C-alpha positions in Angstrom: -0.1 0.0 0.0 1.4 3.5 -1.0 0.3 6.7 0.7 2.0 10.0 0.2 1.1 13.1 2.5 1.3 16.5 0.9 1.4 18.9 3.8 1.4 22.0 1.5 -1.9 21.0 0.0 -5.3 22.5 1.1 -6.9 19.1 1.5 -6.8 17.7 5.1 -4.2 15.1 5.7 -6.7 12.6 6.9 -8.9 13.0 3.6 -5.6 12.7 1.6 -4.9 9.4 3.2 -8.6 8.2 2.9 -8.7 9.1 -0.8 -5.5 7.3 -1.8 -6.4 4.2 0.2 -10.0 4.4 -1.3 -8.7 4.6 -4.9 -6.3 1.5 -4.5 -9.3 -0.6 -3.0 -11.6 0.6 -5.9 -9.2 -0.3 -8.7 -8.2 -3.6 -7.3 -4.8 -2.8 -6.0 -5.7 -3.7 -2.4 -7.6 -7.0 -2.7 -10.3 -8.3 -0.2 -8.7 -9.6 2.8 -5.7 -7.1 2.6 -4.8 -6.2 6.1 -4.2 -2.4 6.5 -1.2 -1.1 8.7 -2.2 -0.5 12.3 -3.1 3.3 13.0 0.0 3.6 15.2 2.4 2.3 12.5 1.0 4.1 9.6 1.0 7.3 11.7 4.7 6.9 12.5 5.5 6.1 8.8 3.7 9.1 7.6 5.0 11.3 10.3 1.4 12.4 11.3 -0.7 12.1 14.5 -2.4 8.7 15.1 -5.8 10.4 15.3 -5.2 11.6 11.6 -5.0 7.9 10.5 -7.9 6.8 12.7 -10.1 9.4 11.1 -9.2 8.1 7.6 -9.9 4.6 8.6 -13.4 5.6 9.8 -14.2 7.4 6.4 -13.1 4.1 4.8 -15.4 2.1 7.3 -18.3 4.4 6.7 -18.1 3.7 3.1 -17.9 0.0 3.5 -14.5 -0.5 2.1 -12.8 -1.8 5.1 -14.0 -3.6 8.5 -12.4 -4.2 11.8 -12.0 -7.5 13.1 -10.6 -8.5 16.6 -7.4 -10.2 16.3 -7.2 -9.4 12.6 -7.0 -5.5 12.5 -8.5 -3.5 9.7 -9.1 -5.5 6.6 -10.2 -4.6 3.0 -13.8 -6.0 2.5 -15.3 -7.5 -0.6 -17.3 -5.0 -2.8 -19.7 -6.2 -5.4 -20.8 -3.9 -8.2 -24.3 -3.7 -6.7 -23.0 -2.6 -3.3 -21.0 0.2 -5.0 -22.8 3.6 -5.1 -21.4 5.8 -7.9 -22.7 8.9 -6.2 -19.8 8.5 -3.7 -17.0 8.8 -6.3 -14.9 11.8 -5.3 -13.0 13.7 -8.1 -9.4 13.6 -8.0 -6.3 14.0 -10.5 -5.3 11.0 -12.6 -2.2 9.1 -11.6 0.2 10.9 -14.0 3.2 8.7 -13.6 1.2 5.9 -14.8 -0.3 7.7 -17.7 2.8 9.1 -19.4 4.9 7.1 -21.4 8.5 6.0 -20.8 9.7 7.8 -23.9 8.1 11.2 -22.7 9.9 11.0 -19.5 13.2 11.4 -21.3 12.5 14.9 -22.2 13.2 17.9 -20.1 11.9 21.4 -21.6 12.5 23.2 -18.5 15.7 24.9 -19.7 14.3 26.0 -22.9 10.9 27.2 -21.5 12.9 29.3 -18.8 15.1 30.8 -21.5 12.1 31.9 -23.6 10.6 33.5 -20.5 13.8 35.2 -19.7 14.0 36.7 -23.3 10.8 38.3 -22.9 11.6 40.0 -19.5 12.2 43.7 -19.8 14.1 44.0 -16.3 16.7 41.3 -17.3 19.7 41.5 -19.8 19.7 38.0 -21.4 22.9 36.5 -23.0 21.3 33.1 -22.5 19.1 32.6 -25.6 20.2 31.6 -29.1 17.9 34.0 -30.8 18.4 36.5 -33.7 18.0 40.0 -33.1 14.5 41.4 -33.7 15.9 44.6 -35.0 17.9 43.2 -37.8 15.1 41.3 -39.4 13.8 42.5 -42.6 10.3 43.4 -41.4 9.7 45.9 -44.3 10.5 43.5 -46.9 8.6 40.6 -45.5 5.6 42.8 -44.9 5.6 43.7 -48.3 5.6 40.2 -49.5 2.9 39.2 -47.1 0.7 42.0 -48.3 1.3 41.1 -51.9 0.2 37.5 -51.3 -3.0 38.7 -49.6 -3.8 41.6 -52.1 -3.4 39.1 -55.0 -5.7 36.7 -53.2 -3.0 34.1 -53.6 -4.7 31.4 -51.6 -2.1 29.0 -52.3 -0.1 30.4 -49.4 -2.8 29.5 -46.9 -3.3 25.9 -48.2 -1.5 22.7 -47.6 2.0 22.1 -49.2 3.6 18.9 -50.1 5.2 17.3 -47.1 8.7 18.0 -48.4 7.9 21.7 -49.1 6.9 23.8 -52.2 9.0 22.8 -55.2 9.6 26.4 -56.1 11.1 27.0 -52.6 13.1 23.8 -52.8 14.7 25.0 -56.1 15.5 28.3 -54.4 17.3 26.4 -51.7 19.2 24.7 -54.3 20.4 28.0 -55.5 21.7 28.9 -52.0 23.3 25.5 -51.7 25.1 26.0 -55.1 26.7 29.1 -53.5 28.1 27.0 -50.7 29.5 24.5 -53.1 26.7 21.8 -53.0 25.2 21.1 -56.4 22.1 19.4 -55.2 18.7 18.9 -57.2 15.3 20.0 -55.7 14.5 16.3 -54.9 17.4 16.2 -52.6 16.0 19.1 -50.6 13.2 18.9 -47.8 11.7 21.8 -45.8 11.7 21.5 -42.1 10.0 23.3 -39.2 13.4 24.7 -38.2 16.6 22.7 -38.6 16.1 21.1 -35.1 13.3 19.1 -36.6 15.7 17.7 -38.8 18.0 16.3 -35.7 14.8 14.8 -34.3 13.9 13.2 -37.6 17.4 11.8 -37.9 17.1 10.3 -34.4 13.8 8.7 -35.3 14.7 7.5 -38.9 18.3 6.5 -38.3 18.7 5.4 -34.6 17.6 2.2 -32.7 17.9 2.0 -28.9 21.6 1.2 -28.1 22.9 2.6 -31.3 25.9 4.9 -30.7 26.2 8.6 -31.8 29.2 10.6 -31.7 28.9 14.3 -30.8 31.6 17.1 -30.2 32.2 18.0 -26.7 30.7 20.4 -25.9 27.9 20.2 -28.3 24.2 21.6 -28.9 22.4 20.3 -25.8 19.0 19.6 -27.7 20.8 17.4 -30.2 22.2 15.5 -27.2 18.7 15.1 -25.8 17.1 14.3 -29.0 19.5 11.4 -29.4 19.2 10.2 -25.9 15.5 10.2 -25.9 15.5 7.6 -28.7 17.6 5.4 -26.3 20.9 6.0 -28.2 24.4 6.0 -26.4 25.9 9.5 -27.0 29.7 9.6 -27.0 31.6 12.8 -26.9 34.8 13.9 -28.7 36.9 16.7 -27.4 37.3 19.8 -29.6 40.2 22.3 -29.6 40.9 25.5 -31.4 40.6 23.6 -34.8 37.3 22.0 -34.1 36.6 18.2 -33.5 39.6 16.1 -32.7 39.3 13.7 -35.6 42.3 11.6 -34.1 40.2 10.8 -31.1 37.2 10.3 -33.3 38.9 7.6 -35.4 39.6 5.6 -32.1 35.9 5.5 -31.3 35.1 4.7 -34.9 37.6 1.7 -34.8 36.3 0.6 -31.3 32.7 1.2 -31.2 31.4 1.4 -34.9 28.8 4.3 -34.2 26.0 4.7 -36.5 26.0 8.5 -36.6 28.2 11.4 -36.1 26.7 14.9 -35.4 28.9 18.0 -35.8 28.5 21.8 -36.2 31.8 22.5 -38.1 31.1 26.2 -38.7 30.9 28.5 -35.7 29.8 25.7 -33.4 27.3 26.1 -30.5 28.1 26.8 -27.9 31.9 27.2 -28.3 31.9 29.3 -31.6 34.9 27.2 -33.1 35.5 26.2 -36.6 36.7 22.9 -37.9 39.7 23.7 -39.9 39.9 22.6 -43.5 42.3 19.5 -43.0 39.9 18.1 -40.2 36.9 18.6 -42.4 38.5 16.6 -45.2 39.6 14.0 -42.9 36.1 13.6 -41.3 34.5 12.9 -44.5 37.3 10.3 -45.4 36.5 8.7 -42.1 32.9 8.5 -42.7 33.6 6.8 -45.9 36.0 4.4 -44.3 33.7 3.3 -41.5 30.6 3.8 -43.3 29.0 6.2 -40.9 26.6 9.0 -41.6 27.2 12.6 -40.6 24.8 15.3 -39.7 26.2 18.6 -40.6 24.3 21.3 -38.7 25.1 24.6 -40.3 23.0 26.9 -38.6 25.4 29.6 -38.3 27.1 29.1 -41.7 26.0 32.5 -43.2 27.1 34.5 -40.3 30.8 35.1 -41.0 32.2 38.3 -39.9 35.7 38.3 -41.2 37.3 36.5 -44.3 35.4 33.7 -46.0 33.7 30.8 -44.5 35.3 27.3 -45.0 33.8 24.8 -47.3 30.9 22.7 -45.9 31.3 19.1 -45.3 28.5 18.5 -47.7 30.4 20.1 -50.6 33.2 17.4 -50.0 30.8 14.5 -50.1 29.8 12.9 -53.4 28.3 9.4 -52.0 25.4 10.7 -49.8 27.1 10.3 -46.3 26.6 13.8 -45.1 23.1 15.0 -44.3 23.2 18.9 -44.4 21.0 21.0 -42.1 20.3 24.8 -42.6 17.8 27.2 -41.1 16.3 30.6 -41.7 15.8 31.0 -37.9 19.3 32.4 -37.2 19.5 34.9 -40.1 16.0 36.0 -40.7 13.3 35.6 -37.9 13.2 32.7 -35.4 9.4 32.7 -35.5 9.3 31.6 -39.1 10.4 28.1 -37.8 11.7 27.1 -41.2 14.8 25.1 -42.1 15.9 22.6 -44.7 17.8 19.5 -45.2 19.9 18.4 -48.2 20.6 14.6 -48.3 20.5 11.5 -50.5 17.1 11.0 -52.3 16.5 7.8 -50.2 17.1 9.7 -46.9 14.6 12.4 -48.0 12.0 9.8 -48.8 12.3 8.2 -45.5 12.2 11.4 -43.6 9.1 12.6 -45.6 7.2 9.2 -44.5 8.1 10.1 -40.8 7.5 13.9 -41.0 3.9 13.5 -42.3 2.8 11.9 -39.1 4.7 14.7 -37.0 3.2 18.1 -38.4 2.3 17.1 -42.1 4.3 20.0 -43.5 6.0 23.0 -42.4 4.2 26.4 -42.3 2.8 27.3 -45.7 2.9 31.0 -45.3 6.4 30.9 -44.1 7.5 29.0 -47.0 5.8 31.4 -49.4 7.4 34.4 -47.9 10.9 33.0 -48.0 10.5 31.8 -51.4 9.7 35.3 -52.5 12.4 36.7 -50.3 15.1 34.5 -52.0 13.9 34.8 -55.6 13.6 38.5 -55.3 17.0 38.9 -54.2 16.0 40.0 -50.6 17.8 37.3 -48.9 21.2 37.8 -50.6 21.2 41.4 -49.7 20.0 40.8 -46.2 22.6 38.5 -45.1 25.6 40.9 -45.2 23.6 43.5 -43.1 23.0 41.1 -40.5 26.7 40.2 -40.3 27.7 43.9 -40.2 25.5 44.2 -37.2 26.4 41.2 -35.3 30.0 41.9 -35.7 29.5 45.1 -33.9 27.8 43.4 -31.1 30.3 40.6 -30.9 32.9 43.2 -30.6 31.1 45.2 -28.0 30.7 42.0 -25.9 34.5 41.1 -26.3 35.6 44.5 -25.4 33.3 44.6 -22.5 34.8 41.4 -21.3 38.2 42.8 -21.6 37.3 45.7 -19.5 35.4 44.2 -16.5 36.3 40.4 -16.4 38.7 39.1 -13.8 42.3 38.5 -15.0 42.1 34.8 -14.9 38.8 34.4 -16.9 39.2 33.3 -20.5 37.1 33.7 -23.4 37.4 33.6 -27.3 36.7 35.8 -30.2 34.8 33.6 -32.8 34.8 34.6 -36.4 31.2 34.1 -36.6 28.0 32.7 -35.2 26.1 33.7 -32.0 28.2 33.0 -29.1 31.3 33.9 -26.9 32.4 30.9 -24.9 34.0 31.6 -21.5 36.0 29.7 -19.2 35.4 30.9 -15.5 38.1 31.7 -12.9 39.2 28.7 -10.7 36.6 28.1 -8.0 33.7 29.7 -9.7 30.8 27.4 -10.4 28.5 28.2 -13.3 25.4 27.0 -11.3 26.3 29.1 -8.5 27.0 32.1 -10.7 23.6 31.7 -12.2 21.9 32.5 -9.0 24.2 35.5 -8.3 23.8 36.8 -11.8 20.0 36.8 -11.2 20.4 39.2 -8.4 22.1 41.4 -10.8 19.3 41.1 -13.5 21.5 39.5 -16.0 21.3 35.9 -17.5 23.6 33.4 -19.4 23.8 29.7 -20.1 25.9 27.4 -18.0 28.1 24.9 -19.8 27.0 21.7 -18.2 24.0 21.0 -20.6 26.5 21.2 -23.6 28.6 18.1 -22.2 27.7 14.3 -22.2 29.5 13.7 -19.1 28.1 16.2 -16.6 31.3 18.3 -17.0 31.2 22.1 -17.9 30.3 23.9 -14.8 33.5 26.0 -15.3 32.2 27.3 -18.5 29.3 29.8 -19.5 27.8 30.6 -23.1 27.2 34.2 -23.8 24.9 35.0 -26.7 25.7 38.4 -28.2 23.0 38.8 -31.0 19.8 39.2 -28.9 20.5 41.9 -26.4 20.0 45.5 -27.5 23.4 46.8 -28.4 23.4 49.5 -25.5 22.7 46.9 -23.0 25.8 44.6 -23.8 28.3 46.6 -22.1 26.0 46.9 -19.0 25.1 43.2 -19.0 28.6 42.2 -19.3 29.5 44.6 -16.4 26.8 43.0 -14.1 27.9 39.5 -14.9 31.5 40.3 -14.1 30.4 41.9 -10.9 28.6 38.7 -10.0 31.7 36.6 -10.8 33.9 38.8 -8.8 31.7 38.5 -5.8 31.9 34.8 -6.0 35.7 34.8 -6.4 35.9 37.0 -3.3 33.6 34.5 -1.2 35.1 31.4 -2.5 37.8 29.7 -0.2 38.8 27.5 -3.1 39.7 30.2 -5.4 43.2 29.8 -6.7 44.8 32.3 -9.3 45.7 30.7 -12.6 48.0 31.7 -15.5 45.7 32.9 -18.4 48.3 31.7 -20.9 48.4 28.1 -19.7 44.7 27.3 -19.6 43.0 26.5 -23.0 39.6 27.7 -23.7 38.4 24.3 -25.0 
């Protein structure tokens, strides 16, 4: 018999005990003849007064569910359908733990939900979210396209689309990919409800429980979660200033024969690092050698602030081993929820079969708006403007860290993307810093979720694209103030040499 007391609830404790035992009797968990614990023992077990249990047992007896017998104690009685009066049923919540599936229990959306709430608060300067700046979006251009669709009464924009997306948009995406060195055909392109859906689809289509997935360490935390919820084993490969350590990767490939490699080779989330050209070539060679698929998540590929971006992995792949994911959320508007995949036709066909039972197809209106935005030349003109703005924001954050951060805190200066990756001073915990930073009305993301092993409490990720430019300096100032307060309070603080401690 299981009874749990909630002392914070408004329902009296004896009623809680009565209702829980009553339910167990009625559903057959406690069979006729079952002996309930003596009042004194149950009271001790629950930490309540004996009278409380006695009152609960009296209620059970009043409904004819239990009876007392000398020498036998309180026993569950037999209850036929004729004896049961449905008018006596009391309303109570379902037993949620028994209702929800084991699969759903693997998900934890608390972090993402909390980040979205923080992003909407006016009193907090948030460096936590991975969201594009609302100020840089091409609102006037998109508004014009939307009005054009409505004025022309082009109802196609409000109807269903093919599961893989409009053919005209898929062809437009092919044009974008050609500029990235990927010469694909439209039937190798599939539209997604954000590139994150591509990760989820890959987990469902490619992986079985027990399969091994290799990711960078650190890596995009929601990709790690997507793979784990399927029941896959996730193994991390460390990164350095040149990206994923392909020498370590090859050892894992030889020993474990994983089924999938997930990587963000360009301006990685969270570290902002780039995989250098030699490692990119070697990674594709290893995929061929060990016959393992690669997911190339290129969410930030367009956002290069200096020089030219390196070639994509997909541009080096002629045999269909690389599954490429792109998105319009990071360079246009996140609310469009529109991304795309470029992959072998057989992969696209299988993804389409699974996507149709998830959301049928991606948002029709968003597809039409983006198609017009690309074909009219707006997208090509827009990206350089975004890069110019984000470069200013990145430099503002980097300079503010140089001005306010403790001397033994380390951070990088990424060539593109959304994030600055910081290593905290010795003795400073990111989890403790979150609470201290909250007192100063500033938010960031701790490093732990990005690691597969529970490490990362000495790292934090700072986003420089979402906060208003004028708030970046103030936000970094507040954050560094919180760090210095923790350093001052920490007995474990030991000064380290900044030159000898690597950022990744």
